[in-house]
Structure formats: C-alpha cells, structure tokens
N, C-alpha and C positions, 0 to 999 in steps of 0.2 A: 164723547164716547170713545174710544179706544179703537172698538172694533165699526167704524165708521164706515166700512164696505157692507156690513151685514145688510142693510135693505136693499139696496141693488139686486146683491145676491139673493136674497129669499125673494123678489118678489119676478127675478127671471125664472123663476121654476113654474114650471104648469099648472093653472088652478089656484093658486095664492093669490089671498084679498088680504089685507090689515086693517085691524080698526084699532081704535084708541076705548078703553074700558076705563071710563072715568072713575069708579069707585074704587078701581084696582088700582087706577095710576099704572097699566100696564098697555106698551103697543104688542096687538098680540096679531100674528101670523096667521092663516087659517088656511085649510081646504076645507072647503063649502062651509060646514059649520064645526068643523074638528080643528081644533088648534093644534100647533105642533111646535111653535117657537114663541116665546116671550120676552119680550124687554123688560122689565120692573125697574119702575122708579121711584125715589126714597120721596122721603116730603121735603128737601129742597128740588126736585123733578130733574135731577139727575141721575143718569143710569147708572143703578146698582147692580145689577143680575141680570143674565139671559138664561130662561129656563126653557128647557126641551125636553122631549122624552127619550128613551132610550130603551133597550131588552133591558130587563132586571138584571142580569147577572154582566154586564157591559156595566150597567150605573153603576153598581156595586164595587164592581174592579175599579174603576175610575175613582169613586171616591176614596177610595184605600189608597190611591195611586198618588192623586194629585189634592193638596190642600184647598185649591181654586175651586174644587166641584164637589159640592154639597148637594143632600137631599132636597130635591124641588120644596123650592116657599112656596107654602100655600099650597099646595101638589100634594096628591099621593107620592110617597117617599118611594115606594115600590119603581111607579114607573117614570118619575119625574125627579130632572136633577137640574140645577141652577150652578151657574157657573158664575164666580164674581169678575165683572166687568173688569178693575182693578189688578186682577191678578196677573198671572205668569203663563197663562192658554194661549199659546201659538196660534196665529189666524189660521192656518193651514188645520191645527188640531179641531177647531171652532166647526170650520168649515165642512171636516168630513164627520161631525158630530150633529150639525145641521141637516147635511144630508142623509144621514141614519135615521133622525127624526123624521121628516119630510117622506122619507121612504116606509119607515115605520106607520105611518098615518095614515097615508095613500093605501096601503094592503088593508088597511080597516076597511075598505069598502068593496063592493060586489068588485068582480073582474067587468062586469058591464060598466059600471060606474068609474072605476080604473080607467078604462078605455075612453069615456066622455071625457074624462079629467084632462087626459093628456093628449088629447087629438090638438 
C-alpha cells in the first residue's frame, strides 16, 4: 500500500485498536467501539480506499477540490469520506485528515471517557 506508514501512525494514538471486518474486507481503526478510519480492500485483497470521518463542511470542500477524495464508500456520505489509495493525496495531507478523524470521534465520547482514553 502507498501509505505503508499508516498502521503505525494510527496505533500510536491513545486508545486505538484495530480489527479486521472479514465480511466487509476492511481493516478498521477504532476508539473503543467507534470506528474513525478504515482501509478498504478490493476483491483482489489489495487496498483500494482509506475511509475516514470528517466535519461535513470540510469533507464536502475536499471532495470538490480533489478527485481522489470521494463520498464515504458504504458509509454515510455526509460524514464519511474515502481516499483513493493510488491517488495523489500527499502523506502530510492524509496524516492531517486522519488526525482530524481521530479527534472528531474522540470528542464524541463524554469528557470523563475522553480523559480515560487519553491516559
């Protein structure tokens, strides 16, 4: 995969775990039971998309600016976005988007739970 640093980058974040959802053929990154990113594999088991959550206005803006960012594959098209793995999105931009997705999902927990996760 083009973004071979992604697994280590995400697992270094507090409270993150990953699992493989076999029926979807997705490698999911989660905080508790809430997914914030996924690598979506095709029928040939090659990574095709990275799906992540963004603020709806930012996601819409990015989809208009970049052909390689599309509405979330098999997800709510308002909140989720997919990035083509073979596209031209830079490593730095993807890291920024993954950070935003992590923060967005982390903030969906209560303040108390956030503090537990960030310990």
